[in-house]
N, C-alpha and C positions, 0 to 999 in steps of 0.2 A: 411478592412482597412479604408473604408468610409463607411458612410450610406446611406442606400438606398434612392431613391426619382426619381422623374420624370426627364428625361434627354431631355429638350426642344432646346438644341442647335444644329443647322444644322451640318451635316457632314463637317469636315476640313481635309479630307483623305490627301491631297497633304501636306499642312502645317503640320500635325502633323507626316507625313512619313519624311519630313525633318528634324523635331526637334527631331526624333528618333535618326537619324544618329549623329546631332551635340551632343546630350546627350551621344551617344555611345562612340566618339571620346573623349570626356572628361572624362568619365568612363575609358575608355582605359588609357589615361595618367595617371590619378588617380590610376589606379590598378598597372601600371607599378612602379609608384613611391612607392607604398605600398608594392610591392614585394620587391624592392630594400631594403628599409628600414627594413622590417623584416628579409631578408637574412643577411644584413650586421650586425644587433643586434646578430643573432645567430652565425655568423662567429666570432664577437667578442667575445661572451660567449666562445665558443670554443677556441679562443686563451689565453683568461684568463685562463681557466682551464689547457690547455697543458703547458702554460708557469708556472704556480703556482705549478705544479707537477713534474717539471723536470729542468735540467740544464746539461750543456756541458762543459766537461773539454778538454782544448787542450794541447797537448804537442808539443811546438814549439822548434823544435830540428833539425839542419841541418844534423848532424852524424846520420845514420841510427842505427848503435848499440847503441849509448847512447840513441836515442829516443825510441827503443823497450825496453831498460831496464827501464828508467823511466815510460814508459807506464805500464809496469809490477808493478812496485813499486806504480804507483797512483792507478790501479785496486785493489792491495790489501789493500792499506789504505781506500778506500773508501768503499770496501765490508765490513771492520770492524767497520763503523762508523753506529751508530745507526739513525734511522730515513730513511735510504736509502734503498728502495725496491729493487732496481735491478741496475747493473752495467753491461754496454753493450760495448764493443769496437769495433769499426766500422773498417770493413775490408778494404782490397785494392779496392775489387768489389764495396763496399758500397760508398767509397770515390769517385771512379771513376764515380757512378752513380750520386752522388750530383753535380760533376764538369760538367758533359754531356751537360746539358743545356748551358754552357757558353763556353765549349771548344771543344765539340762534342765528338764522339767516338774516343777516341786515347788511346795510352798507354804511356802519358806523366806521369801519376803519379808513374810510375815505374822508372823514371829516375828524377824526381824532389822532393825534401825534402817537400813533403805535410805533414801537421802537423796531428799527430794521434788524433782523436777525441773520446772522449768516453762519451756515454750518460749515464746520471744518473737520474734514477726515484725515487722520493720521496714518501714516505707514506701518504695517505690522511690525511690532517690536521696537517702535521707536517713540521715546519720550520728549516731551516739549519741555523747556524750562519756562514755565509760566509767568515767573518773576520778569525774565528778561523779555519775553513777548509783550507784557504789559507795559513795559517801560518803553518798548519800541513804538508800540501803538498810540501812546500817550502824547508823543512827541508831536504827531499828526493828526492825531484822532481822540481829541481830550474826552469824547462822549462814549467810548469804547469801555464796554463791562464784559470780562471773559468768564464765561459759566463752563466748569468743568463736570458738572452734574453730581459732585461728590456727594454734596448733602443730601439731593434726592436720592441718590443710589445708596448711601449709608441707611437712609431709613426706610427703602424698600428691602434692602437685605435684612435688616433686623426684624423686619415684620415677617420676612419669609422665613427666617430662622425660628422665630416664636412659633410661626404656624407648623413648622416641620416637627418641631419638639413636641407640640400638641397632639400632631397625627402620630408621632412614636408613641407618645404615652397611651393614646388611644390602643394602638396596636398590641402594646403590651397589656393593658388590661382586659382587651379582648381574648389574648391568647391565656392568661390566667384565668379568665371566667369560662373559656371551653375546656381547659383541663379541668377545672373543679365540676362542671357539670358532667364530664365522662367519668371521673373518679364517682362520683355521686351514683351515676347510672350503673357503672360497672359493679359497684359494692351491692346496690339493690337487686341487679339481676343476678349476681352470686346468690345472695341470700335466698331469693326466690327459688333458685335450682339448687338449694341446699341438699336435698334429699337425692336428687340425681346426682349430684357431685360427689357426695358421699358414698354412693353406691359405685360409682366408676372408679374412686379412689380405692375401694376395697378390693375392686376387681384387678387392681394392679396400676390403674393409670398414674402417671407421675404428674407432679404440680405443674411442670413446664408444658406437657401435653394439655391438661386442662386450661392453662392459660392461653395455650396456642388457639384452642376451640373459640375463648372468647375475643381474642385479639383479630381472629377472622372476622367474625362479626363486627366489630367496630372499625376495622379496616373499611368495609363496605358501607357501613353507615357514615363515616367520615369521608368517603368520597363522595357520597350521593348528596350529602349535606353541602360539602365543596361545590359541587356541579350546580346545586341549587342556587347556592351564593353567587356563584359566578354568572349564572342566568340572570339574577336579580340586578347585578353589577351592569351588564352588557345593557339590559333595558334602560336602566337610569342614565348610563352614559350616552346611549343612542338616543334618548329624549332629550337630553339636555343639548347634544350636538345638533339635533334637528331644530330645536328651537332656536339656538344661536345662528342658524342660517338665515332666520326669518328675523331677526333682530338688528338693526343696523343702528349702533350706536357707539361713539367713541370712548365711553366709559367702558365697554365690554370688549376683553381681549379676544382674539381669535381662537377658538378651541382646537387643538391638534393633540395627538397623543405619539409619543416616541415608542420605538420598537420595545425600549425596556419596559415600558407600563405593559405592554401586551404579554410579555413573555412573564413578567412577575405575576400578571392576573392569572395567566394559564397554569402556572406552576401553583396556584393556592389549592385546588382540589386535591393533588398529590400529597401537599405538605399538610394539609389537614386531615387526609388519611392517615399519614404516618404518625401526626400526633397522636390522633385518637386510639390507633390501634398500640402505640407503645405506652401510652397512659393506661389504656385497659388492661394492658399485660402485667405492668407493673403493679397495678393495683390488686388485681386477681391473685397475683402470686404472693404479696404482702398479706392479703386478706386470708389466704389458703393456709397460711402459717398456725392460725389462730382458730380456723373452723374443724379441722378433720385431725 
């Protein structure tokens, strides 16, 4: 990653150890923002795919006999339409399961005029003329209501985009803060080694060689800090995943991670090392112009 050369700088283990942890915390916060952004993007893609390939028909009728008759008629009509892959009427147990998060385990669905719901799956790449479908259903099923989930999807996508923008802003702020910390530390380290740097410079060392000595130090510091941050991220994600396995709630989505997330997280220590290395190099070379 950096060219080999003599390392004339004294050991600064105490300061380097502290910087490791500071950079590690920055990497941890950046990594959590990256995970959030990637997972939100994957969830949004899943929502789009799910909404694009399905719709729901509700039969809103208080009379049970009429509701069942209209449900049967709606199912027959839907099954004859081209472009529809499958038609599935939700039973009483399915409806009870949908309502359970809000009303708990109860038999109220047996006594309340709960609308009948029919899930309709569309064939891939097929679009349905909703206005024509609505007109066709209204002739024999006046209580039918078609829900394409567009409003629900738009609200979720807007929320996901806003959260992704916040994650991106956090990543940028963490990057700027990390660079600022490295610049400050590199300048202080150069000032602390002013006499050593001056002697080496008088002996014929070029600015590039002196800068390489600093960049090697900061490459290792950045890499170790990145590994610390990655370890903290792994602990938090592992803990959240373990907790999710013990929580049974319809409000909480199943936690899973895409390969993209793991690849990005594993690249963070290397990227951190590169950022700290080149930031330190540029800072030292710029500072050397006015020191010696």
